[in-house]
N, C-alpha and C positions, 0 to 999 in steps of 0.2 A: 812489764815494759822495760825494753833494754836500756844500758845505762846512757848510751849516746842520745835516744830518744828524751829519757827523762830529765838529763842534764839541761838539755835545751829549754825546758821547763821551771828551772830552780834560778831565782834569783838569790845567789850567795851573798851575803848580808853581814855587814859590820856597820852598827850604828849606837852603840853603846856609847854613855858619856865619857869612858875613858880611853876612847878611839883614838891611838895614836898615827902618824903618818905610816910608822914601819907597820902597824895593824893593817892597815890601808893596803901597802903594797903587798903583803902576804896574801891578803884575801883576792886582790885583784890576779896575781901570779897563780893561786889556785883556781881561779874560775877560768883563766885562760887554759891551764893543764888540761882540766876536765871538761870543757866546753860548756860551763854555766855562763848565764849572766852575773853582773854584779851589782850590789845596792851599796853606796856609801854615802856619808855626808857631804852636802855641797861645799863645804870650805876645802875639800880634798879634789874635786873635779880637775883642777889645775895640775894634780901629779900623773893624770893617764894621758897614754899617747898611743893606746893600742885601739885602732880602728877596726878590728875584726870582734869586738868584745861590744856586746851589749849594756850600756850604764844605765843606772837607775839612781836616781836621789830622791830626797825627801824635801818637803816643803811644809812649813808650819809644824815643824815636827817636836815633839809627841804630842802636843796639846791642842794644836789647831787655834790657837787664842790670838795669833797677831792680828792685826789691824787687814782688812781685805786688799788696801794699797801695799803694805808691808809684804803680803802674800805673794802679791801679782810681780812685785819688782823681784822678789827672790826667785821667783818661777823664771822669770825672763833672764835673769843673771844666770842661771843654771843651766837653760838653754844655750845661752850664747858660751857658757863655759864647756859645752861639750856633752852635757846630758842627752840621753835618747829618749828617756822615759821620766816622768814625775810622780811620785807617790805624794798626793797633798791630804792631810790631815784635814776634815771637815771640823767646823765649829761644834762640838757635841752639846755644849751648853745651850747656842742658840735651837739646836735640834729640840732638845729636851723642853724649851720654853715655848716650842711652838712657831718659831720664827723661821718657817719654812722658805718664804719667799727671798728673805735676806741670805738662808744659805744658798739658794740657787742662784743667785745673784752673784754672790762672792765668787761660788765655782763656775759660771756662766764668763766672769771677766776676766779670770784667771786663765780659763782654758782658751778662750780667743786670742789671749796675748801672746801664746806660743805655739810653735809649728810643730810640736812633738805629741806624743800620746799621754794623757792623764789618767792615773788610777786614783780613785777617791776613797782615802782611809774613813772608814765609818765608825769605829773601835766598837764593834758589837757587843762587847763584854759589857759596856756600859749602858746600854740602850733595850728599852722594852721592843717587841715585836713591832708594834705601832711605829715606834720612831726609826726602827730599821728599816720599815718599808717607806717612809718619807726621804730616809737619808737615800735609799736607792732611787727614788721616783726624782730626787734632786738631782743626782747625779745623770739620770738618763736626760732630765731636761736641759742641761748643762752641756751637754753632749761630750762626756765623760767616756773614756776607753773602756776602763774596766773599773770594777768595786775590788776594795781589798778590805781584810775583815779587820786587821787588828795593827797595831804599831807593834806591839809586843810589851809595850810599858805598864799596860793596866792589869788589874787582875783579870787572868783568863785572855786565853787566845783564840785561835780558830776551832770552830766547833762543825760537825758534819751538817747539824741541822742548820746553822748561819750560812754555811756554803750553799747547801741547797735553796734557800731563801733568797739570796744575794743572786745567785745565778738565773733567777727567773727574771732578772732585769739585764744584766750586762755580764760580760765576762768576769769572772772571779779570779784574783789572787789571794790564796789561802797563806796567812801568815799568823805566826804566834804561838810558841810551843811544839812546832813540827820538828822534831829531833830525829826520826829515823825513818826508812823507807817503807814500813809497814803504814806509820800514819801517814804519809804523803800520798800514797796510793790511795789509801780511804779517801782522801781530800780530792784528789783527780777523780776518783769514781763516784764521788757526790757530786761533781760539777763544777770542780775548781779546772781554769787552765794554766796556773801558773802557782808556784809553791815560792814563798820567802822565807827565808832562814838561814841562820849562821852556822848549822850543822849540814851544808851542802854535801861535803865529800863523805860523812856518816851516812846520809842518805842513800849516795849513789853506792856504797859499798853494799847495799843489799840487793842491787840490781844484777841482772846477767850480764 
């Protein structure tokens, strides 16, 4: 895959707990220079003025345990602040407990409240295959745009097997532990449509 095509499928990311305004500005400039999208914390959305950039932010990050109302209001705030897409963390504990209807209702209400695409982060490393299928179905029933494998904050990130599983339901953003071109291409070949990574420039360095 050539560099230009690959760049448009990368969400160049800065989401760590020590993320500073300067780090966000740097990541945004890199995304603009290389033609990538950018994924930043919602508190820094107000710093962006680049209309040509697809801006992604996160909701319920990284554990997804806020109340449904808090998540929904945060999503609305991010949308109004200029986000183009939202990556929303599912409540993993409720999934494991079998509260699938509650999970679906929370996602549905949030997605209906905003006018932009929502990706549902299901944190695959923490779930059995049965729970992964349930999470995927909840996202489908809630009319999510995409599924995302991981936050990057749990042990383990994206795997080829998980990308293949998730892609049976919706387009997939593979995220977590993707640090080079070869890994990124393997994820795309497994069925991912988007890559989330803090190593966007390094990934692109391997492309033609």
